[in-house]
Each structure stands twice: as C-alpha cells, then as structure tokens.
C-alpha positions as CSV (number, residue, x, y, z in Angstrom):
1,M,2.9,88.2,43.0
2,A,1.5,91.3,44.8
3,V,0.4,93.0,41.6
4,D,-1.2,89.8,40.3
5,Y,-3.1,89.4,43.5
6,A,-4.3,93.0,43.3
7,V,-5.6,92.5,39.8
8,I,-7.5,89.4,40.9
9,V,-9.0,91.0,44.0
10,V,-10.2,94.1,42.1
11,Y,-11.7,91.8,39.5
12,L,-13.6,89.7,42.1
13,A,-14.8,92.8,44.0
14,G,-16.1,94.1,40.7
15,M,-18.1,91.0,40.2
16,L,-19.8,91.4,43.6
17,A,-20.5,95.1,43.0
18,M,-22.3,94.3,39.7
19,G,-24.3,91.7,41.6
20,W,-25.5,94.4,43.9
21,W,-26.3,96.8,41.0
22,G,-28.3,94.0,39.3
23,M,-30.3,93.4,42.4
24,R,-31.6,97.0,42.3
25,R,-32.7,96.5,38.6
26,A,-34.3,93.0,38.8
27,K,-37.8,93.8,40.0
28,S,-39.8,91.3,38.0
29,K,-39.6,87.7,36.9
30,S,-38.7,88.8,33.4
31,E,-36.0,91.2,34.6
32,F,-34.6,88.6,37.0
33,L,-34.5,85.5,34.6
34,V,-34.1,87.0,31.2
35,A,-32.9,90.7,31.7
36,G,-36.3,91.9,30.6
37,R,-35.7,90.6,27.1
38,R,-34.1,93.9,26.3
39,L,-30.4,93.2,25.5
40,G,-29.1,94.9,22.3
41,P,-26.5,93.5,19.9
42,W,-23.3,94.5,21.8
43,M,-24.4,93.1,25.2
44,Y,-26.1,90.1,23.7
45,S,-23.0,89.1,21.7
46,G,-20.7,89.5,24.6
47,T,-22.8,87.6,27.1
48,M,-23.5,84.7,24.6
49,A,-19.8,84.3,23.9
50,A,-19.0,84.4,27.6
51,I,-21.5,81.6,28.5
52,V,-20.3,79.1,25.9
53,L,-16.5,79.7,26.4
54,G,-15.9,78.4,29.9
55,G,-13.1,76.7,31.7
56,A,-13.3,73.7,29.4
57,S,-12.9,75.9,26.4
58,T,-10.0,77.9,27.9
59,I,-8.0,75.5,30.1
60,G,-9.2,72.4,28.3
61,G,-8.8,73.9,24.8
62,V,-5.1,74.8,25.6
63,G,-4.7,71.2,26.9
64,L,-6.0,69.7,23.7
65,G,-3.6,71.9,21.8
66,Y,-0.8,70.6,23.9
67,Q,-1.8,67.0,23.3
68,Y,-2.8,67.1,19.6
69,G,-1.6,70.4,18.2
70,L,-3.8,72.6,16.0
71,S,-6.4,69.9,15.6
72,G,-7.0,70.3,19.3
73,A,-9.2,73.3,18.3
74,W,-12.0,71.0,17.2
75,M,-13.8,70.8,20.6
76,V,-14.2,74.6,20.9
77,F,-14.7,74.9,17.1
78,T,-17.7,72.6,17.2
79,I,-19.1,74.8,20.1
80,G,-18.8,77.8,17.8
81,L,-20.5,75.9,14.9
82,G,-23.4,75.0,17.1
83,L,-23.8,78.6,18.2
84,L,-23.8,79.7,14.6
85,A,-26.4,77.1,13.6
86,L,-28.6,78.1,16.6
87,S,-28.3,81.8,15.8
88,I,-28.9,81.5,12.0
89,F,-31.6,78.9,11.9
90,F,-33.5,78.9,15.2
91,S,-32.8,81.8,17.4
92,A,-35.4,84.2,16.0
93,R,-38.2,81.6,16.5
94,I,-37.0,80.8,19.9
95,A,-36.9,84.4,21.0
96,R,-40.4,85.0,19.7
97,L,-41.9,82.3,21.9
98,K,-41.4,84.5,25.0
99,V,-40.9,81.5,27.4
100,Y,-38.4,81.0,30.2
101,T,-37.3,77.3,29.7
102,V,-36.9,74.7,27.0
103,S,-39.6,72.6,28.8
104,E,-42.1,75.4,28.4
105,M,-41.4,75.3,24.7
106,L,-42.1,71.6,24.6
107,D,-45.4,72.2,26.5
108,L,-46.5,74.8,24.0
109,R,-45.6,72.6,21.0
110,Y,-47.0,69.3,22.3
111,G,-49.9,70.5,24.4
112,G,-48.6,70.6,27.9
113,R,-47.7,66.9,28.4
114,A,-44.0,66.8,27.6
115,G,-42.5,69.3,30.1
116,I,-42.0,67.6,33.4
117,I,-39.8,64.7,32.3
118,S,-37.8,67.0,30.0
119,G,-37.4,69.4,32.9
120,V,-35.8,66.7,35.1
121,V,-33.4,65.8,32.3
122,M,-32.5,69.4,31.6
123,W,-32.1,70.1,35.4
124,A,-29.6,67.2,35.6
125,Y,-27.7,68.6,32.7
126,T,-27.5,72.1,34.0
127,L,-26.6,70.9,37.5
128,M,-23.7,68.9,36.2
129,L,-22.6,71.7,33.9
130,A,-22.5,74.1,36.9
131,V,-20.6,71.5,39.0
132,T,-17.9,71.0,36.4
133,S,-17.4,74.7,36.0
134,T,-17.1,75.1,39.8
135,I,-14.5,72.3,40.1
136,A,-12.3,74.3,37.7
137,Y,-11.8,77.0,40.4
138,A,-9.5,74.6,42.1
139,T,-7.0,74.8,39.3
140,I,-7.0,78.5,39.0
141,F,-6.9,79.4,42.7
142,D,-4.2,76.8,43.3
143,V,-2.0,78.8,40.9
144,L,-3.0,82.1,42.4
145,F,-3.0,81.5,46.1
146,D,-1.7,78.0,46.7
147,V,-4.9,76.9,48.5
148,N,-6.3,73.4,48.8
149,R,-9.0,72.2,46.5
150,T,-12.0,72.6,48.9
151,V,-11.1,76.1,49.8
152,A,-10.7,77.1,46.2
153,I,-14.1,75.6,45.2
154,V,-15.8,77.3,48.1
155,L,-14.2,80.7,47.4
156,G,-15.0,80.8,43.7
157,G,-18.4,79.2,44.1
158,T,-19.5,81.6,46.8
159,I,-18.7,84.6,44.7
160,V,-20.6,83.3,41.7
161,V,-23.6,82.3,43.9
162,A,-23.6,85.7,45.6
163,Y,-23.8,87.9,42.5
164,S,-26.2,85.4,40.7
165,T,-28.5,85.3,43.7
166,L,-28.5,89.1,44.1
167,G,-29.4,90.3,40.6
168,G,-30.2,87.2,38.5
169,M,-29.7,87.6,34.8
170,W,-28.9,91.3,35.0
171,S,-26.0,90.7,37.3
172,I,-24.9,87.8,35.2
173,T,-25.1,89.8,32.0
174,L,-23.0,92.7,33.4
175,T,-20.4,90.3,34.9
176,D,-20.3,88.4,31.6
177,M,-19.6,91.5,29.6
178,V,-16.6,92.3,31.9
179,Q,-15.6,88.6,31.6
180,F,-15.8,88.8,27.8
181,V,-13.5,91.8,27.7
182,V,-11.1,90.3,30.2
183,K,-11.0,87.0,28.2
184,T,-10.4,88.8,24.9
185,I,-7.5,90.9,26.3
186,G,-6.0,88.2,28.5
187,V,-6.2,85.2,26.1
188,L,-6.3,86.6,22.5
189,L,-4.3,89.8,22.8
190,L,-1.8,88.9,25.5
191,L,-1.3,85.1,26.0
192,L,-1.5,84.1,22.4
193,P,1.2,86.3,21.0
194,I,3.5,85.9,24.1
195,A,3.2,82.1,23.9
196,V,4.1,82.1,20.2
197,V,7.1,84.4,20.7
198,K,8.3,82.5,23.7
199,A,8.2,79.3,21.6
200,G,10.4,80.8,19.0
201,G,7.7,81.6,16.4
202,F,5.7,79.3,14.1
203,S,8.9,78.2,12.2
204,E,10.5,77.0,15.4
205,M,7.3,75.3,16.5
206,K,7.2,73.3,13.2
207,A,10.8,72.4,13.6
208,Q,10.4,71.1,17.1
209,L,7.2,69.2,16.8
210,P,6.0,66.2,14.7
211,T,4.1,67.0,11.5
212,E,0.8,65.6,12.9
213,Y,0.7,68.6,15.3
214,F,-0.1,70.7,12.3
215,D,-2.6,68.4,10.6
216,P,-6.1,69.9,10.9
217,L,-7.6,66.4,11.3
218,G,-4.9,65.0,13.5
219,I,-7.2,64.5,16.5
220,G,-9.1,61.9,14.4
221,G,-12.3,61.9,12.4
222,E,-14.3,59.9,14.9
223,T,-13.4,62.3,17.7
224,I,-14.4,65.3,15.6
225,F,-17.7,63.6,14.7
226,T,-18.4,62.9,18.4
227,Y,-17.7,66.5,19.2
228,V,-20.2,67.6,16.6
229,L,-22.9,65.3,18.1
230,I,-22.2,66.4,21.6
231,Y,-21.3,70.0,21.5
232,T,-22.7,71.3,18.2
233,F,-26.1,69.7,18.8
234,G,-25.8,70.5,22.6
235,M,-25.6,74.2,21.7
236,L,-28.9,73.9,19.9
237,I,-30.9,72.7,22.9
238,G,-29.3,73.6,26.2
239,Q,-31.3,75.7,28.7
240,D,-28.2,77.7,29.6
241,I,-27.9,78.8,25.9
242,W,-31.7,79.2,25.3
243,Q,-32.0,81.4,28.4
244,R,-29.5,83.8,26.7
245,V,-31.5,83.8,23.5
246,F,-34.5,84.8,25.6
247,T,-32.7,88.0,26.6
248,A,-32.5,89.4,23.0
249,R,-34.7,92.5,22.4
250,S,-35.5,91.5,18.8
251,D,-35.2,88.7,16.2
252,S,-32.3,90.5,14.5
253,T,-30.4,90.8,17.7
254,A,-30.7,87.1,18.4
255,R,-29.7,86.2,14.9
256,W,-26.8,88.6,14.2
257,G,-25.6,89.0,17.7
258,G,-25.4,85.2,18.0
259,T,-23.6,85.0,14.7
260,V,-20.9,87.4,15.9
261,A,-20.6,85.4,19.2
262,G,-20.3,82.1,17.2
263,T,-17.6,83.6,15.0
264,Y,-15.7,84.8,18.0
265,C,-15.8,81.2,19.4
266,L,-14.1,79.9,16.2
267,V,-11.3,82.4,16.7
268,Y,-11.0,81.5,20.4
269,A,-10.8,77.8,19.4
270,I,-7.8,78.3,17.1
271,A,-6.1,80.6,19.7
272,G,-6.3,78.0,22.4
273,A,-4.9,75.3,20.2
274,V,-2.0,77.5,19.1
275,I,-1.2,78.4,22.8
276,G,-1.2,74.7,23.6
277,T,1.1,73.9,20.7
278,A,3.5,76.6,21.8
279,A,3.4,75.2,25.4
280,K,4.4,71.7,24.0
281,V,7.5,73.3,22.6
282,M,8.4,75.0,25.9
283,Y,7.3,72.2,28.2
284,P,7.4,68.9,26.3
285,D,7.1,66.6,29.4
286,L,4.2,68.0,31.5
287,A,2.5,65.3,33.5
288,S,-0.9,66.5,32.4
289,A,-2.0,68.3,29.3
290,D,-4.5,70.3,31.3
291,A,-1.6,71.8,33.3
292,A,-0.3,73.5,30.1
293,F,-2.4,76.7,30.6
294,A,-1.4,77.3,34.2
295,T,2.3,76.4,33.6
296,I,2.8,78.8,30.7
297,V,1.0,81.6,32.6
298,K,2.9,81.1,35.8
299,D,6.4,80.7,34.2
300,E,6.4,82.9,31.1
301,L,4.2,86.0,31.7
302,P,5.5,89.2,33.4
303,M,4.0,90.5,36.6
304,G,0.6,92.2,36.2
305,V,0.1,90.5,32.8
306,R,0.1,87.2,34.6
307,G,-2.7,88.4,36.9
308,L,-4.8,89.6,34.0
309,V,-4.5,86.3,32.2
310,L,-5.4,84.4,35.3
311,A,-8.3,86.7,35.7
312,A,-9.2,85.8,32.1
313,A,-9.2,82.1,33.0
314,L,-11.3,82.9,36.1
315,A,-13.7,84.9,33.9
316,A,-14.1,82.0,31.6
317,V,-15.0,79.7,34.4
318,M,-17.3,82.2,36.2
319,S,-19.3,83.0,33.1
320,T,-20.1,79.4,32.4
321,S,-20.7,78.6,36.1
322,S,-23.1,81.5,36.6
323,G,-25.0,80.8,33.4
324,A,-25.4,77.1,34.2
325,L,-26.4,78.0,37.8
326,I,-29.3,80.4,36.8
327,A,-30.4,77.8,34.2
328,C,-30.4,75.0,36.7
329,A,-32.4,77.2,39.2
330,T,-34.9,78.3,36.6
331,V,-35.6,74.8,35.5
332,A,-35.9,73.6,39.1
333,N,-38.3,76.3,40.0
334,N,-40.4,76.8,36.9
335,D,-40.4,73.3,35.4
336,I,-40.3,71.1,38.5
337,W,-41.3,72.9,41.7
338,S,-44.0,75.0,40.1
339,R,-45.7,71.9,38.7
340,L,-45.6,70.2,42.0
341,R,-46.9,73.3,43.7
342,G,-49.6,73.6,41.1
343,A,-50.6,70.0,41.9
344,V,-50.8,70.8,45.6
345,V,-53.1,73.8,44.9
346,R,-55.4,71.7,42.7
347,D,-55.6,69.1,45.5
348,G,-56.8,71.8,48.0
349,G,-53.5,73.3,49.2
350,S,-52.8,76.9,49.6
351,G,-53.2,79.1,46.5
352,E,-51.7,82.2,48.1
353,P,-49.8,84.4,45.6
354,H,-46.0,84.4,45.9
355,D,-43.1,86.7,45.0
356,E,-41.6,85.2,41.9
357,V,-38.4,87.1,42.1
358,K,-37.9,86.1,45.7
359,G,-38.7,82.5,44.8
360,N,-36.2,82.4,41.9
361,R,-33.6,84.0,44.0
362,A,-34.1,81.4,46.7
363,F,-33.7,78.6,44.1
364,I,-30.4,80.1,42.8
365,L,-29.1,80.1,46.4
366,I,-30.2,76.5,47.1
367,M,-28.9,75.2,43.8
368,G,-25.7,77.1,44.3
369,I,-25.0,75.5,47.7
370,A,-25.8,72.1,46.2
371,V,-23.4,72.7,43.3
372,I,-20.6,73.7,45.7
373,L,-21.1,70.6,47.8
374,I,-21.2,68.2,44.8
375,A,-18.1,69.9,43.3
376,I,-16.2,69.2,46.5
377,A,-17.3,65.5,46.5
378,L,-16.7,65.0,42.8
379,N,-13.2,64.5,41.2
380,D,-13.6,63.6,37.5
381,V,-14.7,66.7,35.6
382,V,-14.5,65.1,32.1
383,E,-16.7,62.2,33.1
384,A,-19.3,64.5,34.8
385,L,-19.4,66.7,31.7
386,T,-19.7,63.8,29.4
387,V,-22.7,62.4,31.4
388,A,-24.4,65.8,31.3
389,Y,-24.1,66.3,27.5
390,N,-24.9,62.6,26.7
391,L,-28.2,62.9,28.7
392,L,-29.0,66.3,27.1
393,V,-28.4,65.3,23.5
394,G,-29.5,61.7,23.7
395,G,-32.7,62.5,25.6
396,L,-33.8,66.0,24.3
397,L,-32.3,66.8,20.9
398,V,-34.9,64.8,18.9
399,P,-38.1,66.0,20.6
400,I,-36.9,69.7,20.6
401,L,-35.7,69.8,17.0
402,G,-38.6,67.6,16.0
403,G,-41.1,70.0,17.5
404,L,-39.5,72.9,15.7
405,L,-39.2,71.2,12.3
406,W,-41.8,68.4,12.0
407,R,-45.5,69.2,12.2
408,R,-46.4,65.5,12.7
409,G,-44.5,65.0,15.9
410,T,-46.7,64.3,18.9
411,A,-46.6,64.5,22.7
412,A,-46.5,60.7,22.9
413,G,-43.6,60.6,20.5
414,A,-41.7,63.3,22.4
415,L,-42.1,61.6,25.8
416,A,-41.1,58.2,24.3
417,A,-38.0,59.8,22.7
418,V,-37.0,61.5,26.0
419,C,-37.4,58.3,28.0
420,V,-35.9,55.8,25.5
421,G,-33.0,58.1,24.6
422,G,-32.2,58.9,28.2
423,V,-32.4,55.3,29.3
424,A,-30.4,54.1,26.3
425,V,-27.6,56.6,27.0
426,I,-27.4,55.6,30.7
427,G,-27.4,51.9,29.9
428,L,-24.8,52.2,27.2
429,M,-22.5,54.3,29.4
430,A,-22.7,51.6,32.0
431,Y,-21.9,48.9,29.4
432,Y,-19.3,50.7,27.2
433,G,-17.9,53.2,29.7
434,I,-18.8,56.8,30.3
435,L,-16.2,58.2,27.9
436,A,-17.1,55.8,25.0
437,N,-18.6,57.1,21.8
438,Q,-21.3,54.4,21.4
439,P,-23.7,55.8,24.1
440,I,-24.3,59.0,22.2
441,Y,-24.4,57.3,18.8
442,Y,-26.9,54.6,19.7
443,G,-28.9,56.7,22.2
444,L,-29.5,59.4,19.6
445,L,-30.5,56.9,17.0
446,S,-32.9,55.1,19.4
447,S,-34.5,58.4,20.4
448,L,-35.0,59.4,16.7
449,A,-36.5,56.0,15.8
450,V,-38.9,56.0,18.7
451,Y,-40.0,59.6,18.1
452,V,-40.9,58.9,14.5
453,V,-42.6,55.6,15.0
454,V,-44.6,56.6,18.1
455,S,-45.6,60.0,16.5
456,L,-46.9,58.3,13.3
457,A,-48.7,55.6,15.4
458,T,-50.6,58.1,17.6
459,P,-53.2,60.8,16.7
460,P,-51.7,64.1,15.4
461,T,-51.3,67.0,17.8
462,D,-54.6,68.9,18.3
463,A,-55.2,71.6,15.7
464,A,-55.8,74.2,18.4
465,V,-52.5,73.5,20.0
466,L,-50.7,73.8,16.7
467,A,-52.5,77.0,15.9
468,A,-51.5,78.5,19.3
469,W,-47.9,77.3,18.6
470,R,-47.8,79.0,15.2
471,E,-49.1,82.2,16.8
472,R,-46.3,82.2,19.4
473,L,-43.7,81.4,16.7
474,A,-44.9,84.4,14.8
475,G,-44.6,86.5,18.0
476,R,-48.3,87.2,18.2
477,G,-49.4,85.0,21.1
478,A,-47.1,86.1,23.9
479,P,-48.6,86.6,27.4
480,E,-49.6,90.2,28.1
481,A,-47.1,90.4,30.9
482,E,-44.3,89.8,28.4
483,A,-45.1,92.9,26.3
484,P,-42.0,95.0,25.6
485,A,-41.0,97.3,28.4
486,P,-41.3,101.0,27.8
487,E,-37.7,101.7,28.9
488,P,-35.1,102.3,26.1
489,A,-33.3,99.1,25.1
490,T,-29.9,98.4,26.5
491,T,-27.2,98.4,23.8
C-alpha cells in the first residue's frame, strides 16, 4: 500500500498548496466568494461538474448500481438533468444579477422582504449538505489507513476547511479542477473498464444477473419521479450551485459551460451504475450496497491505480464538501449575520467598516468546525441528506422559480410559500417518516397553492421594484463594485 499512500499524500498536499495560492489572489469580497466572476468555459465546466458529483454520486451511485443494476444510474442522471435545465433556461439570467446568494435574488425580485426566512432555510440545507459530505470521509479513510470514524472525519474535514478558509472560491475552484481531472481518470478511464473486464464483460454480467438488472426502469417509476422532484429541481435552486453560476465571466460561459458539465454528469451516472453492476457479479453477497465501491477498489485494482481511484473518491467528496461549506458560510454571513448586524447599526450600534474578506473567511472557519462536530455526532447520511433536500425543494423551489417566471408573484406569496412548504415538509416527515415520498409531494403542492393564492390576494409588486429587477436581469443594474475586472479572464 506504500505507493497508494504516496499518491493520496501528494494529492492532499496539493489541495493545501492550492489553498495557499488562492489566499494570495482573493483580495476582495467578489474574488473570495465568486472568484471575481471571471471563470472561462474550461474552468467553469470542471468546477461545476465537481461540485455536483460528490460522494453520494460516486460511492452512492455505485451502490445503487449494485442494488438495482443499470437503473441505479437514475439518481445521478436526474442531477445531470437538473444541471442541464439550469444551464439552458436560467443560468444566463442568474449570472447577470451579480448577487452572492439566492436570498439576495429573492430580495431584488420581491422588494427586500423575502430574504431572511429563505436565508435560514438555505443555510440549513447547505449545512446538512456539508455534513453529509464530511461523513463520507470515514468510508474512504477507513479503506486507506484503517482509522476510526472520528479521526477520518477530522482529518478530511480539516483539510477542506483549511484550503476553503485560506482562499475562498479561488482555492475551491483550483482544487475542484484537480478533483475533476482525478475523478475522470480514476472513475471513468480506470475503474469502469477494469470492473467490466474483471466481471467477465457485459455478456457474462447478463448471464450472471437477473434480467431486471438491465431494465432501464427497474428501480421503479415512483422512485425516479421522486429523484426528479428532489435532485433535478434541487439543482435549480441550491446556493451551492448558484454560487458557481455567479463565477462565470459571461452569459455564454454559464450556459454552455454548464451544459457540458450536465452532459458529463449523465455519463458519470451510467458509469457508476455499470461499475456497481459489475461488482454484483464479483461480490454477490456484500452486507451493504454502499460497500461495493470500496470493495472492488481494494480487492481488484493494482497498486498505484488503487491509490488514484481512492483519490478520485476523495476528490468527489471534497469537491461537494468545500462547495457546500462556502455556500453555508456565505449564507450565514451575508443573509443572516449581516441583516442582524444591520439591525444593530440602525438601533444605534457601531457602524464601523469591516473587512469583508476577513469576515467571510472567519465564517467559513466557524461553519467548518460546526460541520465537523455535527458529522461526528450524526450517523445516518441518507436521512440527513433527505431532510436537507426536502426543506430546500419544499420551501424554496416555488418562490424562486415563481420569481423568475411569474410577474404577478408577490413578497407575501413568497413568504407564505416558504413558511407553509417548509412546515408541511417537516410535519409530513414526522408523520410518514423521513425517507417517505409523501413529504416532498404534498409539501411542494402546498407551497405552490399558497404562493398562487396569496400572490393573487395581495397587491402586485411595486412597479419600481419590478423595473429594477428587469434592469438587473438585463445586466444593466449591477452595483458599480461588480464591474468586470480589468485583468484578462481565466480560461
């Protein structure tokens, strides 16, 4: 294992070095939180693919392939569909807004009264997303170094917190590009063909497994529909995803770069399912489907290659973890703390100017420590992730898409939709169970109904607010501080 250890250590050292480099570049709020809004197509596509394809997509995707066969691709496939929809239909408008958070977008659209509650919901979502990604370190480091769960979480989490705190989005972008390349080589170019060959090829796989393993809809229509509601729609509105859209240097970069990333996700989905199906042939009696990835890597791959593929899994987890962490810290600082601080200033508190980069860096550190502690205390990753996505989609999908698509939507309707949808999802999860499908179905329907009824029953949004909103959507009303930087764009 010495060669494998060397590969992993070099990889982790590289992550920290890029964090240090990013610290020297991130000199303003825009540079720290959204990489100066200057990413070109290559870096934008790579970092977007990296953020959405995390440990759940890699280890979990292979596990679903082990359990259901090729139809196990649907979870990651719906993530790719959501990214494609976001990129083609919404990303250009989102990028032109020149904001930092989803809640800022809601404030612009509805007149400054919808942001605080939506900020709390989005913060809870990003926090739990970061926690679930951090828990996944335990699986990978257990295979690598045979360490206990707590040590694994602290080790992986500390590295991510360190480079994210140092350089913000620049560090995360650079590390994500490395992680994208490592994932592509490790999973698509190495593990996929080796797994198929070790299983005897597709003909042997078909001979050894039941026919339902090769049915594209074998996982079940209701499950696929639920994946669409949670993951496809979740891609449209998550702060972690929007914050990457904000890094694009132009409308075309956001649209076409995101389309490339979404297409990559579809390929990655199929690859994970095929690897899992091959693992089922080789190891038909694993105690847990999620152990399929680690088992096939540990037992079937040669020295050195094994280290690279494990680095690929580590890359998948780190990219999602760092993206969720900076999103969580951005929401906590800009949508929650800054509003509370503003209220203190209005009530006679100190109005002294503060260093925004230093403030955001401090919030990443604080949120990172909280994420590590919660990850140590929490055991069930699937339940935590389900709660996060149910709250996000049930509470925020309707007011966000309604604001982008329906002129008649009002602040009162948006607030009612967030509150009713969020409360409905929580209540229904308590009644039906966290993993049930009903909470997201009924929560989303209740949010939509309340949004429409309350919006129609209240006065339309002020014409001046809508005019300012249209100006921002057209890219003409951005704050002066957000003017394009004179440096050449990064490609």
